[in-house]
C-alpha positions in Angstrom: 59.7 -1.8 32.5 59.3 1.6 30.9 59.7 0.1 27.3 57.2 -2.5 28.1 54.7 -0.1 29.6 55.2 2.0 26.6 54.5 -0.8 24.2 51.5 -1.9 26.2 50.1 1.7 25.9 50.8 1.9 22.3 49.0 -1.4 21.7 46.0 -0.2 23.9 45.8 2.9 21.9 45.9 1.1 18.7 43.0 -1.3 19.7 40.9 1.8 20.8 41.6 3.5 17.5 40.7 0.5 15.5 37.5 0.0 17.7 36.5 3.5 17.2 37.1 3.4 13.5 34.9 0.5 13.4 32.0 2.2 15.1 32.4 5.3 13.1 32.3 3.3 10.0 29.2 1.4 11.3 27.4 4.7 12.3 28.4 6.2 8.9 27.0 3.3 7.0 23.9 3.2 9.0 23.3 6.8 8.3 23.9 6.3 4.5 21.4 3.5 4.6 18.9 5.6 6.4 19.2 8.3 3.8 18.8 5.7 0.9 15.7 4.2 2.5 14.1 7.7 3.1 14.8 8.8 -0.5 13.5 5.6 -1.9 16.8 4.5 -3.5 17.2 1.5 -1.2 14.1 -0.4 0.0 14.6 -3.7 1.8 11.2 -5.2 0.9 12.0 -5.0 -2.8 14.1 -8.1 -2.4 11.2 -10.0 -1.0 8.6 -8.5 -3.3 10.9 -9.2 -6.3 9.8 -13.0 -6.2 6.1 -12.1 -7.1 6.0 -11.4 -10.9 2.7 -9.5 -11.0 2.9 -5.9 -9.6 1.1 -2.7 -9.6 0.7 0.9 -8.2 -1.9 2.7 -6.4 -2.4 6.5 -6.9 -4.5 9.4 -5.8 -4.6 13.1 -6.7 -1.4 13.5 -4.6 0.5 12.0 -7.7 -0.6 15.0 -9.8 -1.5 14.5 -13.5 -0.5 11.1 -14.7 0.6 10.1 -18.3 -0.9 6.5 -18.1 0.6 5.4 -21.3 4.1 6.3 -19.8 3.3 4.7 -16.4 1.8 1.6 -17.7 5.1 0.7 -19.4 7.0 0.7 -16.0 6.8 -3.0 -15.7 3.3 -2.6 -14.1 0.4 -5.0 -14.4 -2.4 -3.3 -12.5 -3.3 0.1 -10.9 -5.7 0.9 -8.3 -7.0 4.6 -8.1 -8.3 6.4 -5.2 -12.1 7.1 -5.9 -13.7 8.2 -2.8 -13.5 8.9 1.0 -16.3 8.8 3.5 -19.8 9.7 2.6 -19.3 12.7 0.3 -15.7 13.0 -0.7 -14.3 12.2 -4.3 -10.8 12.2 -5.5 -10.4 15.2 -7.9 -8.5 13.2 -10.4 -10.5 10.0 -10.3 -12.7 10.5 -13.6 -9.7 11.2 -15.5 -7.4 8.6 -14.1 -10.1 6.0 -14.5 -10.7 7.0 -18.2 -7.1 7.2 -19.1 -6.0 4.0 -17.2 -8.6 1.9 -18.8 -7.0 2.6 -22.1 -4.0 1.0 -21.2 -3.3 -2.7 -20.8 -3.3 -2.5 -17.0 -6.0 -4.2 -15.0 -7.6 -1.3 -13.1 -9.4 -1.0 -9.9 -10.6 1.8 -7.5 -10.3 2.1 -3.8 -12.4 3.9 -1.2 -11.1 5.4 2.0 -13.2 4.1 4.9 -14.6 6.7 7.5 -15.2 5.7 11.0 -17.7 8.7 11.1 -20.2 7.8 8.3 -22.7 5.1 8.0 -22.1 2.1 5.7 -25.1 3.0 3.6 -23.9 6.6 3.0 -20.4 5.5 2.1 -21.7 2.8 -0.3 -23.8 5.5 -2.1 -20.7 7.6 -2.5 -18.9 4.7 -4.0 -21.5 3.5 -6.3 -22.2 6.9 -7.7 -18.6 7.4 -8.4 -16.9 4.0 -9.5 -18.5 2.5 -12.7 -19.3 -1.1 -12.7 -17.3 -2.0 -15.6 -16.5 -5.3 -17.0 -12.8 -6.1 -16.6 -12.0 -4.1 -13.6 -10.9 -5.2 -10.2 -13.6 -5.1 -7.3 -13.6 -2.0 -5.4 -11.2 -1.9 -2.5 -12.2 -0.6 1.0 -9.1 1.0 2.7 -9.5 0.5 6.3 -6.8 2.3 8.4 -6.4 4.5 11.3 -6.4 8.4 10.9 -6.6 11.5 12.8 -7.6 11.1 16.4 -8.2 7.5 15.9 -4.6 6.7 15.6 -4.3 7.2 19.3 -7.9 6.1 20.3 -9.1 3.4 17.7 -12.9 2.9 17.7 -14.4 -0.3 18.9 -14.8 -3.5 17.0 -18.5 -3.1 17.4 -18.6 0.4 15.9 -16.4 -0.5 12.9 -18.3 -3.6 12.0 -21.6 -1.7 12.3 -20.4 0.5 9.4 -18.1 -2.1 7.5 -20.7 -5.0 7.3 -23.6 -3.1 5.6 -21.1 -1.3 3.4 -19.4 -4.6 2.1 -23.0 -5.9 1.5 -24.1 -3.0 -0.4 -20.9 -3.2 -2.7 -21.4 -7.0 -3.2 -25.0 -6.5 -4.2 -24.1 -3.6 -6.8 -20.8 -5.0 -8.4 -21.5 -8.6 -8.0 -18.4 -9.5 -6.4 -16.9 -9.2 -2.6 -14.9 -6.0 -2.2 -11.2 -6.2 -1.7 -10.3 -5.1 1.9 -7.0 -3.1 2.4 -5.6 -3.0 5.9 -2.7 -2.2 8.0 -1.4 -5.1 10.2 -2.8 -3.5 13.5 -6.1 -2.9 11.9 -6.3 -6.4 10.5 -5.6 -7.7 14.0 -8.2 -5.5 15.7 -11.0 -5.8 13.3 -10.6 -8.5 10.7 -8.9 -11.4 12.2 -10.7 -14.6 11.6 -13.5 -12.9 9.6 -14.3 -11.5 6.2 -12.6 -14.5 4.5 -14.8 -13.9 1.1 -13.0 -10.6 0.8 -9.6 -10.7 -0.9 -7.0 -9.0 1.4 -4.8 -6.4 0.3 -2.1 -5.9 3.6 0.3 -3.1 3.9 3.6 -4.1 5.3 6.5 -1.8 4.1 9.2 -2.9 6.6 9.0 -6.8 6.1 6.8 -9.3 4.3 3.4 -9.6 6.0 2.7 -12.4 8.5 -0.7 -12.3 9.6 -1.6 -13.5 13.3 -4.4 -16.0 12.0 -2.2 -17.4 9.3 -4.5 -16.0 6.5 -3.0 -15.5 2.9 -3.0 -12.1 1.5 -4.0 -11.5 -2.0 -2.2 -8.1 -2.5 0.8 -6.7 -0.7 1.7 -3.1 -0.4 5.4 -3.4 0.1 6.7 0.1 -0.5 5.7 3.6 -0.5 8.9 5.1 -1.6 8.9 4.0 -5.3 9.7 6.5 -8.1 8.6 5.7 -11.7 8.2 7.7 -14.8 4.9 9.1 -15.8 3.3 11.2 -13.2 3.5 14.9 -12.3 4.0 14.2 -8.6 7.6 13.0 -9.1 8.6 16.6 -9.2 5.9 18.0 -7.0 3.9 17.4 -3.9 4.1 13.6 -3.8 7.3 12.2 -5.3 6.5 8.7 -4.6 4.3 5.8 -5.6 2.9 3.0 -3.3 3.9 -0.3 -4.8 2.1 -3.6 -4.5 2.4 -7.1 -5.7 -0.2 -9.9 -6.3 0.1 -13.2 -4.7 -0.4 -15.2 -7.9 -0.1 -15.4 -11.6 -1.5 -13.0 -14.2 -4.0 -15.6 -14.9 -5.0 -15.7 -11.2 -5.4 -11.8 -11.3 -7.6 -12.2 -14.5 -10.0 -14.2 -12.5 -10.8 -11.4 -10.1 -12.0 -9.1 -12.9 -15.6 -8.2 -12.5 -18.2 -9.2 -15.2 -19.7 -5.6 -15.0 -23.2 -4.3 -15.3 -22.3 -1.2 -17.3 
């Protein structure tokens, strides 16, 4: 009996050792994956986004000085540049980015960060005096997302639409095409679901491919905020990453979104 008990004890300890080793390996693997994702080396959405051949980056002053000829060669087809925010703010690098990006083969557009605290008319004026209505560019994007105190306490639907509707109307009148609307999934569900169907949709979803609650198709998808490419100073500075996006169709389809322009 003593020998049998000793053998059972040995086997039990072996099983516990193997189980502990498996758990430890799993924890280690999870930790390695977390580090790789955090540093942008591994990004699961890249697998899903790779099925869309037309892709682009969006940038702002946080990426620092951009060498556009170099960046444009990084398998990119379009670039969307931050231009304005609210009723008065302007991205400090927009003019330079716009001028230099337009010299490359990239299809270029501009985006405006929407404010819940400024009127639609005031925000439209800020955009119109900043973003040229140039032929061949993408429609202006209105970036609608929560920020600051609104992360915890979102404004009402009525308040947002009282600002957004006149802003979109003014942009369509000036540029001749509907603006693109960028939204996070929660913002889309709260303010846009079932509405604004004339406006191309740019949806942010950096964990999994986007699925909208009303079944609407997206036009642009921001699938990653952890991309590293050559061609911008921020890769070694304040913002080492780029936001990456794909377009839902072909290059020919993207071409159809280009504005005819008035300048």
